C-alpha positions as CSV (number, residue, x, y, z in Angstrom):
1,M,-41.3,-99.1,137.3
2,S,-39.6,-96.6,138.8
3,R,-36.6,-94.4,137.4
4,L,-34.5,-96.0,140.0
5,R,-35.7,-99.1,139.7
6,R,-35.0,-99.0,135.7
7,L,-31.3,-98.0,136.7
8,I,-30.7,-100.2,139.7
9,Q,-32.2,-103.4,137.0
10,G,-30.1,-102.2,134.2
11,S,-27.1,-102.1,136.1
12,V,-27.5,-105.4,136.9
13,D,-28.1,-106.2,133.1
14,A,-24.9,-104.2,132.5
15,T,-22.8,-106.9,134.8
16,K,-23.8,-110.1,133.7
17,R,-23.4,-108.8,130.0
18,A,-19.7,-107.2,131.0
19,L,-19.0,-110.9,133.0
20,S,-20.2,-112.6,129.8
21,G,-17.6,-110.6,127.5
22,N,-20.4,-108.7,125.4
23,L,-18.9,-105.4,126.3
24,D,-20.5,-103.8,123.0
25,D,-24.2,-104.2,124.5
26,L,-23.7,-102.8,127.6
27,M,-25.7,-99.8,126.8
28,P,-29.1,-100.0,124.9
29,P,-29.3,-98.2,121.6
30,P,-31.4,-95.5,122.1
31,E,-34.4,-96.3,120.6
32,R,-35.7,-99.5,119.8
33,P,-38.2,-100.5,116.6
34,I,-41.7,-101.7,118.0
35,F,-43.6,-101.9,115.2
36,S,-43.3,-100.7,110.8
37,F,-46.2,-100.2,108.5
38,N,-44.3,-100.8,105.4
39,S,-45.5,-104.4,103.8
40,K,-48.6,-106.2,104.4
41,K,-46.6,-108.7,106.2
42,E,-46.2,-106.1,108.7
43,L,-50.0,-105.4,108.8
44,S,-50.4,-109.1,109.6
45,K,-49.7,-108.3,112.9
46,W,-52.5,-106.4,113.9
47,H,-56.0,-106.9,113.7
48,L,-59.0,-104.6,113.5
49,Y,-62.1,-104.1,116.3
50,S,-65.3,-102.1,116.6
51,D,-68.2,-101.6,118.7
52,S,-69.6,-103.5,115.3
53,E,-68.5,-106.2,117.6
54,F,-71.7,-105.9,119.6
55,G,-74.3,-104.3,117.5
56,G,-73.2,-101.1,117.0
57,L,-72.4,-99.9,113.4
58,S,-69.0,-98.5,112.9
59,S,-66.3,-100.3,110.4
60,A,-62.2,-99.8,110.0
61,S,-59.7,-101.2,107.5
62,L,-56.1,-100.9,107.5
63,Q,-54.0,-101.3,104.4
64,I,-51.4,-100.2,102.7
65,T,-50.7,-97.5,100.3
66,E,-47.3,-96.3,98.3
67,S,-47.1,-92.3,97.8
68,E,-45.1,-91.1,94.7
69,N,-41.7,-91.7,95.5
70,G,-41.9,-94.9,96.1
71,V,-42.5,-94.6,100.1
72,T,-44.8,-97.4,101.7
73,S,-46.9,-97.1,104.6
74,G,-50.4,-98.5,106.9
75,I,-54.1,-96.5,106.2
76,F,-56.0,-97.1,109.4
77,S,-59.5,-95.8,108.0
78,G,-62.5,-96.0,108.8
79,N,-66.8,-94.8,110.1
80,L,-67.4,-94.1,113.0
81,S,-71.3,-93.9,114.0
82,L,-73.4,-93.4,116.9
83,D,-76.0,-96.0,115.6
84,V,-77.0,-99.0,116.9
85,S,-78.2,-102.5,114.8
86,E,-81.9,-102.7,115.7
87,G,-82.8,-106.1,117.3
88,T,-79.3,-106.8,117.9
89,K,-79.1,-109.2,121.4
90,W,-76.0,-106.6,122.7
91,N,-77.1,-104.3,125.5
92,I,-74.6,-101.7,124.2
93,T,-74.0,-98.8,126.0
94,R,-71.3,-96.5,124.0
95,S,-71.4,-96.7,120.2
96,G,-68.4,-94.9,117.7
97,F,-65.2,-96.4,118.4
98,C,-62.5,-98.4,116.0
99,G,-58.9,-100.3,116.3
100,M,-56.2,-101.7,116.0
101,R,-54.5,-103.9,118.4
102,S,-51.6,-105.9,117.5
103,K,-51.3,-109.8,118.1
104,K,-49.4,-110.7,120.9
105,F,-46.4,-111.4,121.3
106,D,-44.4,-114.2,121.2
107,G,-43.3,-113.5,124.8
108,F,-43.0,-110.2,125.9
109,I,-41.0,-107.1,124.4
110,D,-39.5,-105.8,127.7
111,L,-39.0,-101.9,126.8
112,D,-37.3,-101.4,130.5
113,S,-34.5,-99.4,129.5
114,Y,-36.8,-96.8,127.5
115,D,-39.1,-94.4,128.7
116,T,-40.8,-93.1,125.9
117,V,-43.2,-94.2,122.5
118,A,-42.8,-92.0,120.0
119,M,-45.3,-92.6,117.3
120,K,-44.6,-91.9,112.7
121,L,-48.2,-90.9,111.8
122,K,-50.2,-88.0,109.3
123,G,-53.4,-87.6,110.3
124,D,-57.1,-86.4,110.4
125,G,-57.4,-83.9,113.6
126,R,-58.3,-86.4,115.9
127,C,-57.8,-87.6,119.1
128,Y,-56.9,-91.3,119.1
129,I,-56.3,-93.4,122.0
130,S,-52.8,-95.6,122.6
131,T,-52.8,-98.7,124.4
132,I,-50.0,-100.9,125.8
133,Y,-51.1,-104.1,127.0
134,T,-49.4,-105.8,130.4
135,E,-49.4,-108.6,131.9
136,N,-52.5,-109.1,134.0
137,W,-51.1,-108.0,137.5
138,V,-53.5,-105.6,139.3
139,N,-57.2,-106.5,137.8
140,S,-57.8,-109.9,137.9
141,P,-54.1,-112.4,138.4
142,G,-55.1,-115.5,136.3
143,Q,-57.2,-114.3,134.2
144,M,-57.2,-114.0,130.6
145,E,-57.3,-109.8,130.4
146,D,-54.6,-107.8,129.9
147,N,-53.3,-105.0,132.1
148,S,-54.1,-101.8,129.8
149,W,-52.2,-98.4,129.2
150,Q,-53.8,-95.0,127.6
151,A,-53.1,-92.5,126.6
152,F,-53.9,-90.1,124.4
153,V,-52.7,-88.8,121.1
154,Y,-54.0,-85.5,119.1
155,V,-52.7,-86.6,115.3
156,P,-52.7,-82.5,113.5
157,E,-54.0,-83.2,110.0
158,G,-52.0,-83.1,107.0
159,N,-48.0,-83.6,107.7
160,W,-46.0,-86.4,109.0
161,Y,-45.7,-85.9,112.6
162,I,-43.7,-87.8,115.3
163,T,-45.8,-87.5,118.9
164,K,-43.6,-88.4,121.7
165,I,-45.3,-90.4,124.7
166,P,-43.2,-90.9,128.0
167,L,-44.7,-93.8,129.7
168,A,-45.4,-92.5,133.0
169,R,-48.3,-90.6,130.7
170,Y,-50.0,-94.3,129.9
171,L,-53.3,-94.3,132.8
172,P,-54.1,-97.5,134.5
173,T,-57.6,-98.5,132.9
174,W,-60.0,-100.7,132.6
175,R,-62.6,-101.0,129.8
176,G,-62.0,-97.3,128.5
177,N,-62.4,-95.9,132.2
178,V,-59.0,-95.3,134.1
179,I,-58.6,-96.3,137.4
180,D,-58.3,-94.3,140.3
181,A,-54.9,-96.0,142.1
182,E,-51.4,-95.5,142.5
183,L,-50.3,-98.2,140.1
184,E,-47.0,-98.0,137.6
185,M,-46.6,-100.0,134.2
186,N,-44.1,-102.8,134.1
187,P,-42.2,-102.1,130.9
188,S,-40.2,-105.3,130.9
189,R,-43.7,-107.5,130.1
190,I,-45.3,-106.3,127.4
191,L,-47.6,-107.9,125.7
192,G,-49.5,-105.9,122.3
193,M,-50.4,-102.3,121.5
194,S,-52.9,-100.6,119.5
195,L,-54.6,-97.8,118.1
196,S,-58.3,-96.2,119.3
197,V,-60.5,-93.6,117.8
198,N,-63.5,-93.1,119.7
199,A,-67.1,-90.6,117.9
200,E,-66.2,-88.9,121.2
201,G,-64.3,-87.0,124.1
202,G,-60.5,-86.1,122.9
203,V,-58.8,-83.6,124.1
204,P,-60.0,-79.8,123.1
205,G,-59.5,-78.5,119.4
206,A,-59.2,-82.1,118.3
207,R,-61.7,-83.1,115.2
208,S,-64.9,-85.3,116.8
209,G,-67.7,-86.4,116.0
210,P,-69.3,-89.6,114.1
211,G,-68.0,-89.2,110.3
212,D,-64.5,-90.5,108.5
213,F,-61.4,-91.1,110.1
214,R,-57.8,-92.1,108.3
215,V,-55.1,-92.2,110.0
216,E,-51.9,-93.0,107.7
217,L,-48.7,-94.9,110.0
218,D,-45.2,-95.1,109.2
219,W,-43.4,-97.1,112.5
220,I,-43.8,-97.5,115.9
221,K,-40.1,-97.1,118.3
222,A,-39.4,-97.1,122.3
223,L,-36.7,-94.2,123.0
224,R,-34.7,-93.7,126.1
225,T,-34.3,-89.6,126.7
226,E,-33.1,-89.4,129.4
């Protein structure tokens, strides 16, 4: 959605709130929590997937861990394999991927007042993929498949790191391939999110290839930076 459209919609919403007497709510807060990873209940909002569903041999887990000072966080980890099970019925052309996807929200999350997604992570030097799922209107309207918008997330190895991804950097994709068209995400109709990792690809300098992966997650938030 264009900045002008966001400003107009924000003005309309603010006017409605002012007329209803909610003067303290004229402006949304500068940040909005979306997910935290500090309990098993929070982790239950996610499910795992991998190439093993199609005959691949990659594996993943999502678990709670507690640091020495008592702070809890989630760990998404596993193993990426380029091998394929013998005798699989699937004609798999690409293996070596794992992901964690949020279960669908009850309705939509409206991030129209925000322009950036931020994540607090501790990684392994690999490049991950952040995906935002929106209501289907690009690919096949009326079908079950959601629209997906993706951006690379490089997670340095070692200390906690906050990555900030402008919504404008997310590209429309279909089954992992970028759609070559001028499209705009509708941030008011977000259905869910995911974080995934591939054995191949990513940004230059990032760790890649088959083998173990591990990223620790604290939270995901929406920010208003403009």
